[in-house]
C-alpha positions in Angstrom: -11.1 11.8 -0.4 -9.2 9.7 2.1 -5.5 10.2 3.6 -4.3 8.3 6.0 -1.9 8.9 9.0 0.5 6.7 10.7 -2.0 6.3 13.6 -4.6 4.8 10.6 -1.3 2.2 9.5 -0.8 1.4 13.6 -4.8 0.7 13.6 -4.7 -1.5 10.2 -1.5 -3.3 11.4 -3.1 -3.7 15.1 0.6 -2.6 16.7 2.6 0.6 17.7 4.6 1.7 14.5 7.8 4.2 14.2 6.5 7.4 12.8 9.0 8.1 10.2 8.4 4.8 8.6 5.2 4.7 8.8 5.4 8.2 7.0 7.4 6.9 4.5 5.6 3.6 3.9 2.5 5.8 3.2 4.1 7.8 1.1 5.7 5.1 -1.4 2.2 3.2 -1.2 0.4 6.2 -2.3 3.1 6.7 -4.9 3.3 3.3 -6.6 -0.3 3.1 -6.8 -0.6 6.8 -8.3 1.9 4.9 -11.2 -0.1 2.4 -11.4 -3.3 3.8 -12.2 -1.1 6.8 -14.0 -3.2 9.2 -11.7 -6.7 8.7 -12.4 -8.7 8.4 -9.0 -6.8 11.0 -7.6 -7.9 14.3 -6.8 -5.7 16.4 -9.7 -5.8 19.5 -7.0 -4.9 18.1 -3.8 -3.4 14.8 -5.1 -5.1 12.7 -2.5 -6.2 9.3 -3.7 -10.4 8.4 -3.7 -11.3 6.3 -0.8 -11.0 3.0 -2.5 -7.8 3.9 -3.5 -6.8 4.8 -0.1 -7.8 1.5 1.0 -5.6 0.0 -1.2 -2.5 2.6 -0.3 -3.3 1.3 3.5 -2.8 -2.0 3.1 0.2 -2.2 0.4 1.6 0.7 3.3 1.0 -2.4 5.9 3.1 -4.6 3.9 5.9 -2.3 2.9 6.3 -1.4 6.8 6.2 -5.0 8.0 8.6 -6.1 5.3 10.9 -3.0 4.2 13.3 -5.6 2.4 10.6 -7.0 0.2 11.9 -10.2 1.1 10.1 -13.1 -0.6 11.0 -15.2 2.1 12.8 -15.6 5.3 14.0 -19.1 7.7 15.4 -19.5 10.5 16.3 -22.9 11.4 13.6 -24.9 11.3 10.8 -22.2 10.7 10.4 -20.2 7.4 8.0 -17.6 6.1 6.5 -16.9 2.7 5.3 -13.2 2.3 3.0 -12.3 -0.6 4.6 -10.9 -3.6 2.7 -8.3 -5.8 -1.2 -6.8 -5.6 -3.8 -8.8 -3.6 -6.9 -10.0 -6.0 -9.3 -7.4 -3.9 -6.5 -4.6 -4.6 -6.4 -5.4 -8.3 -9.9 -5.1 -8.6 -9.8 -1.3 -7.3 -6.8 -0.5 -9.3 -7.9 -2.1 -12.7 -10.8 0.2 -12.2 -9.1 3.0 -12.6 -6.0 1.7 -15.1 -6.7 1.7 -18.8 -5.6 -1.7 -20.0 -5.7 -1.3 -23.9 -4.8 1.3 -26.5 
């Protein structure tokens, strides 16, 4: 079972990170993934996600760390940036293997 650290998040983002913010982003991302899968794919004793879900946690934490206000777009003068919204297709491919989607 993989559990990523702020150092792993820094490597993923290829930049230095604030440790407290990185820990929070990883925790929130893990909670969101746990809720989406209703706990499936997480170790019932340790609470750690499986390796595939841990990768989703890391990528989501990276987006949360880079965009903590969850802005959809920003504009400064003639420049604008549009951020992704929601899960990426590779993340959904992993997540949906754990989520029961029918009654």
